[in-house]
C-alpha positions in Angstrom: 11.2 -38.3 37.6 10.6 -35.9 41.2 6.8 -36.6 42.6 4.6 -34.8 42.1 3.4 -31.6 44.4 1.0 -29.0 44.5 2.6 -25.6 44.3 2.8 -22.7 45.9 0.0 -20.5 46.1 2.2 -17.5 45.0 4.1 -19.3 42.8 0.8 -20.4 41.0 -0.8 -16.5 41.1 2.9 -15.4 39.2 2.3 -18.2 36.5 -1.4 -16.9 36.5 0.2 -12.9 36.3 1.9 -14.1 33.7 -0.9 -14.6 31.6 -2.3 -12.2 32.5 0.3 -9.4 33.3 2.3 -8.6 30.4 3.4 -5.3 30.7 1.7 -1.8 32.7 -0.7 -1.2 30.0 -2.1 -4.8 31.0 -3.0 -3.7 34.8 -4.8 -0.1 34.0 -6.5 -2.4 31.6 -7.7 -4.9 34.3 -8.0 -1.9 36.8 -10.2 -0.4 34.4 -12.5 -3.4 33.9 -12.8 -3.4 37.7 -13.8 0.6 37.7 -16.7 0.2 35.2 -18.1 -3.5 36.1 -18.5 -1.3 40.0 -20.1 1.6 37.9 -18.0 3.7 38.1 -18.8 7.7 35.8 -15.0 8.9 36.2 -12.0 7.4 36.5 -8.5 8.4 36.3 -5.4 7.2 36.2 -2.2 8.0 37.6 1.0 6.7 36.0 4.9 7.1 37.0 7.8 6.5 34.6 5.2 4.1 32.0 3.9 2.6 35.0 7.0 0.7 36.4 7.2 2.6 39.6 3.6 3.6 40.6 0.1 2.9 38.8 -3.1 4.0 40.4 -6.6 4.1 39.3 -9.1 6.2 41.2 -13.0 5.4 40.0 -16.1 6.9 41.8 -18.1 4.1 40.9 -19.8 1.5 44.1 -16.5 0.0 46.0 -16.1 -3.2 48.0 -16.6 -3.8 51.6 -14.3 -3.7 54.0 -14.2 -7.4 55.3 -14.6 -8.3 51.1 -11.1 -6.9 50.7 -9.1 -9.8 51.5 -10.7 -11.9 48.9 -10.7 -9.6 46.4 -7.0 -10.8 46.5 -7.2 -13.7 46.6 -6.5 -16.1 43.9 -10.2 -16.9 41.7 -12.6 -14.6 44.5 -15.2 -13.1 42.1 -18.3 -10.8 43.0 -19.4 -11.2 39.5 -20.1 -15.1 39.4 -22.8 -17.2 41.6 -23.5 -20.7 39.9 -21.5 -22.3 36.6 -24.0 -21.6 34.4 -23.1 -17.5 34.4 -20.4 -18.5 32.3 -22.2 -19.0 29.3 -24.2 -15.5 29.7 -20.7 -13.1 30.8 -22.3 -9.4 31.5 -18.9 -8.1 32.7 -16.2 -7.1 31.0 -13.8 -8.5 34.7 -15.0 -12.6 35.6 -12.8 -14.4 36.2 -11.1 -13.2 40.2 -7.4 -13.6 38.8 -6.8 -9.4 37.5 -5.7 -8.1 41.9 -4.1 -11.8 42.9 -1.6 -11.5 39.6 -1.0 -7.7 40.6 -0.4 -8.4 44.3 1.7 -11.3 43.7 4.5 -9.4 41.3 4.4 -5.2 42.9 3.4 -3.5 46.2 0.3 -3.1 46.4 -2.4 -1.3 47.7 -6.4 -0.9 47.7 -8.8 1.9 49.8 -12.2 1.6 49.1 -15.9 2.2 50.2 -19.0 1.1 49.5 -22.2 4.3 50.0 -23.8 3.0 52.6 -20.4 2.7 55.0 -19.4 5.5 57.1 -15.3 5.0 56.7 -13.6 3.2 53.9 -10.8 0.1 54.2 -7.9 -0.3 53.4 -5.5 -3.4 51.9 -2.0 -3.8 51.1 -0.5 -7.3 49.7 2.6 -8.0 48.2 4.7 -11.2 47.7 1.4 -13.3 48.7 1.4 -11.5 52.0 -1.4 -9.5 53.2 -2.4 -6.9 55.7 -4.6 -5.0 56.5 -8.0 -4.1 56.2 -7.1 -1.0 58.7 -10.2 1.6 58.4 -8.7 4.8 56.0 -10.9 8.0 55.1 -11.9 7.7 51.1 -14.6 9.1 49.5 -17.4 6.7 48.0 -15.0 4.6 45.3 -11.5 2.6 45.2 -8.1 3.2 44.6 -6.0 1.1 43.3 -2.3 1.0 43.6 -0.1 -1.2 42.2 3.8 0.1 42.5 7.2 -1.9 41.4 5.9 -3.9 39.2 7.5 -7.0 38.8 10.3 -6.6 41.5 9.8 -9.7 41.9 10.7 -11.3 38.3 13.4 -9.5 37.4 13.3 -11.9 34.1 9.9 -9.8 33.5 11.6 -6.5 34.5 14.1 -6.4 31.7 11.4 -7.1 28.7 9.6 -4.1 29.6 10.8 -0.8 27.1 11.8 2.7 27.3 9.2 3.9 29.7 7.5 6.6 26.7 7.2 2.9 25.2 4.8 2.1 27.7 3.2 5.1 28.2 2.4 4.8 24.6 0.5 0.8 24.7 -1.2 2.8 28.2 -2.4 5.3 26.1 -4.0 2.6 23.7 -5.0 0.6 26.9 -7.1 3.6 28.3 -8.5 4.3 24.5 -10.4 1.1 24.1 -12.6 1.6 27.3 -12.7 5.1 27.0 -14.1 5.0 22.7 -17.0 1.7 24.3 -18.5 3.7 27.1 -18.1 7.9 26.1 -20.3 8.6 29.0 -17.9 7.8 31.6 -15.3 10.8 32.2 -11.2 10.1 32.1 -8.1 11.5 32.8 -4.9 10.5 33.1 -1.6 11.9 34.3 2.2 10.6 33.7 5.2 11.3 35.9 2.7 14.1 37.9 1.5 16.0 34.6 -2.2 16.1 33.0 -1.7 14.4 29.7 -5.3 13.1 29.0 -9.1 15.2 30.2 -12.0 13.3 28.6 -15.2 14.6 30.0 -18.1 12.5 29.9 -19.4 12.7 25.5 -22.7 12.6 24.3 -22.3 10.4 22.3 -19.7 7.5 21.0 -19.6 10.1 17.8 -18.3 13.2 20.1 -15.7 10.7 22.1 -14.0 9.7 18.7 -13.1 13.7 18.4 -11.3 13.7 21.9 -9.1 11.1 20.7 -8.8 12.1 17.0 -9.7 14.9 16.4 -13.6 17.0 14.7 -12.5 16.2 11.3 -12.7 12.4 11.2 -15.7 12.4 13.8 -17.7 14.7 11.4 -16.6 12.8 8.3 -17.4 9.5 9.8 -20.4 7.4 8.1 -23.3 6.3 11.0 -24.5 2.6 10.9 -27.5 1.2 13.4 -28.8 -1.5 11.9 -30.4 -4.7 14.1 -30.0 -7.6 12.4 -31.7 -10.7 13.6 -30.3 -10.5 17.2 -27.3 -8.6 16.2 -27.2 -4.6 16.9 -24.3 -3.5 14.8 -23.7 0.0 15.6 -20.6 1.6 13.3 -19.3 4.5 12.7 -16.6 4.2 9.0 -14.1 7.0 7.4 -14.3 7.3 3.8 -11.9 5.5 1.7 -9.4 8.9 1.6 -9.1 8.4 5.6 -7.6 5.8 5.3 -4.1 4.8 7.2 -1.3 2.4 6.7 -1.9 0.5 9.9 -5.0 -1.3 10.9 -4.7 -0.3 14.6 -7.0 3.0 13.4 -10.0 -0.1 13.2 -11.9 -0.8 16.5 -14.1 -3.8 17.3 -16.4 -3.8 20.0 -18.7 -6.5 21.4 -21.2 -5.0 24.2 -19.0 -2.6 25.6 -15.9 -5.5 25.6 -13.0 -4.5 22.9 -12.4 -7.9 21.4 -9.9 -8.5 18.2 -11.8 -10.8 15.5 -10.3 -11.9 12.7 -14.0 -12.3 10.5 -14.9 -9.5 11.6 -11.7 -7.5 10.2 -12.3 -9.5 6.8 -15.7 -8.1 6.8 -14.7 -4.8 7.2 -11.7 -5.2 4.7 -13.8 -6.4 2.1 -16.6 -3.5 2.7 -13.8 -1.3 1.8 -12.7 -3.9 -1.0 -11.8 -1.6 -4.0 -11.9 1.8 -2.6 -8.5 1.7 -1.2 -5.6 -0.1 -1.8 -4.5 -3.3 -0.6 -1.4 -1.5 1.8 -3.7 0.8 3.2 -6.7 0.4 5.8 -9.6 1.5 5.8 -10.4 3.4 9.8 -13.1 2.1 11.4 -15.3 1.7 14.7 -17.4 -1.2 14.6 -19.7 -1.9 18.1 -21.6 -5.2 18.1 -24.2 -5.5 20.8 -25.0 -9.8 21.4 -26.8 -11.6 23.6 -24.4 -13.2 25.9 -25.6 -16.9 25.3 -24.4 -16.5 21.9 -20.9 -16.6 22.3 -18.2 -17.1 25.1 -15.4 -14.8 26.1 -13.8 -17.3 28.5 -11.6 -18.1 25.5 -8.6 -16.3 26.5 -7.1 -15.3 30.0 -7.0 -11.8 29.1 -10.3 -11.6 27.5 -9.9 -10.5 23.8 -10.7 -12.7 21.9 -14.7 -14.4 21.5 -15.9 -17.9 19.9 -19.5 -17.3 18.6 -21.7 -20.2 18.5 -22.5 -18.9 14.7 -19.3 -16.5 13.4 -20.1 -17.0 9.8 -23.5 -15.5 10.5 -22.0 -12.4 12.0 -18.9 -11.9 9.4 -21.7 -12.1 6.4 -24.3 -9.4 8.4 -21.3 -6.8 9.4 -20.3 -7.3 5.4 -23.3 -6.5 4.0 -24.6 -3.1 6.4 -21.2 -1.9 6.2 -21.3 -2.2 2.2 -24.6 -1.3 2.4 -23.6 2.2 3.7 -20.7 2.9 1.3 -22.6 1.8 -1.7 -25.4 4.5 -0.2 -22.8 7.6 0.0 -20.4 10.1 -2.4 -17.4 8.7 -1.0 -15.5 11.3 -4.1 -12.9 13.2 -1.7 -12.7 17.3 -1.4 -9.0 18.6 -2.6 -8.1 20.0 0.7 -5.6 23.3 0.2 -3.2 24.5 3.2 -2.3 27.0 1.9 -1.9 29.0 -1.6 1.3 26.3 -2.6 -1.2 23.5 -2.0 -3.0 24.2 -5.1 -2.6 20.4 -7.6 -1.5 18.9 -4.4 -3.7 15.9 -3.9 -5.6 15.2 -0.1 -5.5 11.6 -0.5 -2.4 9.7 1.6 0.5 8.0 0.3 -0.3 9.9 -3.2 2.5 11.6 -4.7 1.9 14.7 -6.8 4.4 13.4 -9.8 1.3 12.0 -12.0 0.1 9.0 -9.9 1.7 5.4 -10.3 2.2 4.3 -13.7 1.4 1.3 -15.9 3.7 -1.2 -14.1 3.0 -0.2 -10.3 -1.3 -1.1 -11.6 -0.4 -4.5 -12.8 1.7 -5.4 -9.5 -1.4 -4.4 -7.9 -3.7 -6.2 -9.3 -1.9 -9.4 -9.1 -1.6 -8.5 -5.8 -5.7 -8.2 -5.5 -5.6 -12.0 -7.5 -4.3 -13.5 -4.2 -5.9 -11.9 -1.6 -9.5 -10.6 -2.9 -12.2 -12.2 -1.1 -15.4 -10.9 -1.9 -19.0 -13.1 -2.3 -21.2 -11.8 -4.7 -24.0 -13.0 -6.2 -25.7 -14.1 -2.2 -24.9 -10.3 -1.4 -26.3 -8.1 -4.1 -29.0 -10.1 -3.2 -28.9 -9.6 0.7 -28.6 -5.8 0.0 -31.4 -5.2 -2.6 -28.5 -4.2 -4.5 -28.4 -3.6 -8.6 -25.9 -3.2 -11.1 -25.8 -0.8 -13.0 -26.3 -1.0 -16.9 -23.8 -1.5 -19.2 -21.6 1.4 -19.6 -21.6 2.8 -23.5 -17.8 1.7 -24.3 -16.8 0.5 -27.1 -12.9 -1.6 -28.0 -11.9 -1.2 -31.4 -11.3 -4.3 -33.0 -7.9 -4.8 -32.9 -7.0 -8.7 -30.8 -3.0 -7.8 -30.3 -2.9 -4.0 -31.2 -2.1 -1.4 -29.2 -5.2 0.1 -30.2 -7.1 1.7 -27.2 -10.6 1.8 -26.2 -12.7 4.5 -27.6 -16.0 5.9 -26.0 -19.1 6.5 -27.6 -20.8 9.9 -27.3 -23.6 10.3 -24.5 -26.5 10.8 -27.3 -25.0 7.8 -29.2 -28.4 5.2 -30.2 -26.6 2.4 -31.6 -24.9 -0.1 -29.0 -23.6 -2.6 -31.3 -20.1 -3.6 -30.2 -17.6 -3.6 -33.7 -15.7 -7.4 -34.1 -13.8 -8.2 -36.7 -14.7 -11.4 -39.3 -13.7 -14.1 -37.9 -15.2 -14.0 -34.7 -18.7 -14.5 -33.7 -22.0 -12.5 -34.8 -22.6 -9.0 -32.7 -24.7 -8.7 -30.0 -26.6 -5.6 -28.7 -26.3 -4.6 -25.4 -27.9 -2.9 -23.3 -26.7 1.2 -23.6 -28.2 3.7 -20.7 -29.8 6.8 -21.6 -28.7 9.5 -19.5 -27.8 13.5 -20.2 -24.0 14.5 -20.7 -22.9 15.6 -16.6 -20.9 18.0 -17.5 -22.5 20.9 -19.9 -19.3 23.2 -19.3 -16.2 23.1 -21.3 -13.3 20.2 -20.3 -9.9 20.0 -20.5 -7.8 17.3 -20.4 -4.5 17.8 -18.2 -0.8 16.9 -19.3 -2.7 13.6 -21.5 -3.9 12.2 -18.1 -6.4 14.6 -15.8 -9.6 15.7 -17.0 -10.7 18.8 -15.2 -15.2 19.9 -15.7 -16.7 22.3 -14.2 -19.4 21.8 -11.8 -22.3 24.2 -10.4 -20.4 24.2 -7.2 -16.5 24.5 -7.8 -15.0 21.8 -10.4 -13.5 18.4 -10.2 -10.8 16.7 -11.8 -10.3 13.2 -12.9 -7.6 11.1 -13.1 -8.7 9.2 -17.1 -6.8 5.8 -16.4 -8.7 5.2 -12.1 -12.2 6.0 -13.7 -12.0 4.1 -17.0 -10.7 1.5 -15.0 -13.4 1.2 -12.6 -16.0 1.6 -15.3 -15.1 -1.5 -17.5 -14.4 -4.0 -14.1 -17.9 -3.1 -13.5 -19.0 -3.8 -17.2 -16.8 -6.8 -17.1 -18.0 -8.3 -13.5 -21.7 -7.3 -14.9 -21.1 -9.5 -18.1 -19.3 -12.4 -16.4 -22.1 -12.9 -14.1 -24.3 -13.7 -16.8 -21.8 -16.0 -18.1 -19.0 -17.1 -19.9 -17.0 -14.3 -21.8 -17.7 -14.4 -25.7 -13.7 -15.1 -27.3 -12.9 -15.5 -30.5 -9.9 -17.8 -32.4 -7.1 -16.2 -33.5 -6.2 -16.3 -36.9 -2.2 -16.6 -36.1 -2.3 -18.0 -31.8 -0.3 -16.1 -30.0 2.1 -18.8 -27.8 3.4 -17.6 -24.9 6.4 -18.3 -22.8 5.6 -20.0 -19.1 7.5 -20.8 -16.0 6.7 -24.3 -15.3 4.7 -22.6 -12.2 2.5 -20.7 -14.3 2.1 -23.7 -17.1 1.3 -25.5 -14.0 -1.7 -22.9 -13.2 -2.9 -23.2 -16.2 -4.0 -26.6 -16.5 -5.1 -26.1 -13.1 -7.2 -23.1 -13.9 -8.5 -24.0 -17.4 -12.5 -24.2 -16.7 -11.8 -20.8 -14.9 -9.4 -19.7 -18.0 -12.4 -20.7 -20.5 -15.3 -18.7 -18.6 -13.5 -15.4 -19.2 -13.2 -16.7 -22.4 -9.1 -17.5 -23.2 -8.4 -21.2 -24.5 -4.4 -22.2 -24.2 -2.5 -25.5 -25.2 0.2 -27.1 -24.7 2.8 -25.5 -27.9 6.3 -27.1 -26.0 8.3 -27.8 -23.4 7.8 -24.6 -21.4 5.6 -22.7 -24.0 1.1 -22.3 -24.7 -0.2 -21.4 -27.5 -3.5 -19.0 -26.7 -6.2 -19.9 -29.3 -8.9 -17.8 -27.9 -8.9 -14.3 -26.5 -12.0 -12.8 -25.3 -14.0 -9.7 -27.0 -14.3 -7.7 -25.0 -10.7 -6.7 -24.4 -10.2 -6.1 -28.5 -7.3 -3.9 -28.3 -5.2 -5.3 -25.3 -2.1 -7.0 -26.0 -2.3 -10.9 -25.6 0.7 -12.4 -24.8 1.5 -9.3 -22.0 -2.4 -10.0 -20.4 -2.1 -13.5 -20.1 1.8 -14.2 -19.3 0.1 -11.4 -16.1 -2.9 -13.9 -15.9 -0.9 -17.0 -15.0 1.5 -15.1 -12.9 -1.0 -14.1 -10.6 -2.7 -17.9 -11.0 0.0 -18.6 -9.5 0.2 -17.0 -6.5 -3.1 -17.3 -6.1 -2.6 -21.3 -5.6 -5.5 -23.8 -5.7 -7.7 -22.8 -2.8 -8.6 -19.6 -4.0 -12.7 -19.7 -4.9 -14.1 -18.9 -7.7 -15.2 -15.6 -6.6 -12.4 -14.8 -5.6 -10.2 -15.7 -9.0 -12.7 -14.3 -10.8 -12.6 -10.6 -9.1 -8.9 -10.7 -9.3 -9.0 -11.0 -13.0 -11.0 -8.8 -13.8 -8.9 -5.7 -11.8 -6.4 -7.2 -14.3 -8.5 -7.5 -17.3 -9.8 -4.0 -16.3 -6.7 -2.6 -15.5 -5.2 -3.8 -18.9 -8.2 -2.2 -20.9 -8.3 1.5 -19.6 -7.4 4.1 -21.3 -3.3 4.6 -20.1 -2.5 8.2 -18.0 -0.8 9.5 -21.4 -3.5 9.3 -23.8 -5.0 11.8 -25.8 -8.5 11.8 -25.2 -10.9 14.2 -27.8 -13.5 17.0 -26.1 -16.6 13.7 -27.1 -15.3 10.7 -25.9 -13.5 13.0 -22.0 -18.0 13.7 -22.2 -18.6 9.9 -22.7 -15.8 9.0 -20.0 -17.6 11.5 -17.6 -21.4 10.5 -18.1 -20.1 6.9 -17.1 -19.0 8.1 -14.1 -22.5 8.3 -12.9 -24.2 5.5 -13.8 -21.1 3.4 -12.5 -21.2 1.6 -8.7 -18.3 2.9 -6.1 -16.9 5.4 -8.7 -14.9 7.8 -6.7 -11.8 4.6 -6.2 -10.5 3.1 -9.2 -10.9 -1.2 -8.4 -7.4 -1.1 -6.7 -9.2 1.7 -4.3 -7.0 4.6 -6.1 -9.6 7.4 -5.8 -10.7 8.9 -9.6 -12.0 12.1 -8.6 -11.2 15.0 -6.1 -13.4 17.8 -5.3 -12.4 21.5 -5.8 -15.5 24.3 -4.4 -15.6 27.9 -5.4 -15.3 28.3 -1.4 -11.8 26.8 -1.9 -10.9 28.3 -4.7 -12.3 32.2 -2.7 -10.2 31.2 -0.1 -7.4 31.2 -2.2 -7.5 34.3 -3.2 -8.7 35.9 -0.1 -12.1 36.4 -1.4 -13.9 35.4 1.5 
């Protein structure tokens, strides 16, 4: 084995550069953080060839004294730490003291800086471990850093760089993050001598978001500002109708620093659970303010990850605040009309105009939800002071194993008894909501799928299956929170052909199935017999429902919590029991469905996240017919 020796300082800096400097965007990130720490109110970024040929960052911050410039490009030299205790209370964006040294080791670096009390500026050049200067020069107060020919001496790293346009896109994202966190700082970006972005100082975060993503999105954002123990939570979240196909529209900041945090990301997903489809992501801008002693940012060389002292508490606080905000808002999307030919087109991203997803898609989404549906029930409700709505007044026709669909009671009805078969348990009276019909005007069913009703300021178009699915989901959830679902024994047990995985799931989750009112017994090598079925699912085909439920339990595995399994099962139950697209409804049934809409939480979306209702105002109609 060769003898141990100390590495050359230039090689040490190149190794450090490999951890910190991945591409031109990494250089821009480090230089912008230094500028913000210096108190800059304006930062200008100039790029050539995506940053591979030139990166120039100019700020009007406090500057660096001439005698300190050589230390600035030395490894592990910084003005942001004084003692070891400072590591546990980091209040600056940069602090490791290796960024400039690492950049200088893989590029041609030039720094020109002047402090407010100096009569002249000083500049310094560094490349391949060789430093020249400092020497006097002319420049305004602030600092300019030029980085040329990035990775010129590390060809292995340079060949992994992408096209100039791709690298420039990464740089743009790195600029967006500090720009969103610091709206009062002006930013400008120039690429190949062409101005590409100019961000003047904004009075608030909503204004800066408008600069990046447009006024339409910024205006619809729901504002949150809450102090939870030692954590201040500010957020701007978009309604579910503005969800995206990627999580890139979720920004999390901690004391002005952009971070990636798995637990907070989970809290965002859970707050929107049931409001967006499983393959969509909500738009959220989360700004956290916390005592630096409650977290450790010295976890990753790029400082993009933090370690919380109590990560679980932070997650629960963010989840509670976001969920409470969403529960308090009307999230029904408006039907946007772009032209006269657009009438009837959905404004919800990802929705088709040919009638919407069919039953098979709903069932597949319900299965998917059972594997990843992680949402706490009672602890969150107690924390938010949330009181579930009364039971909807649906009545299920007694046809276990048959094909009868649910029937709606009239809102004016006074009996609340659920019909049951003679051999079942005694009837039970449920509390009924007392409400006036929501719509006194006539209602219309279109293609036996959509309900059109007049409102005070326009009209609404409702997907009957999606809305009834949400109503039943809330009804089933309220019922199961009170205890195991009541069931009735079947006169003729239904047999289910089960795969080995499904049979094993039935054995492992036997107690959970009994909680749902389902009793399964072995009936052969690959066959199970359903002896009991929940009364609430009268009219649902037993074999199909149990088969889908067992498949979902097999996909979920053994590690899922009880809450996860319950909510996934409720998704499937509601989807199976709800009226389907194509089912004709009577006028009384439509009025009853619309009346229950106002008594149900999150009625704007079905449990899978699809919209249940679209609004169209009279003003929208007037614009289409050229009345305004």
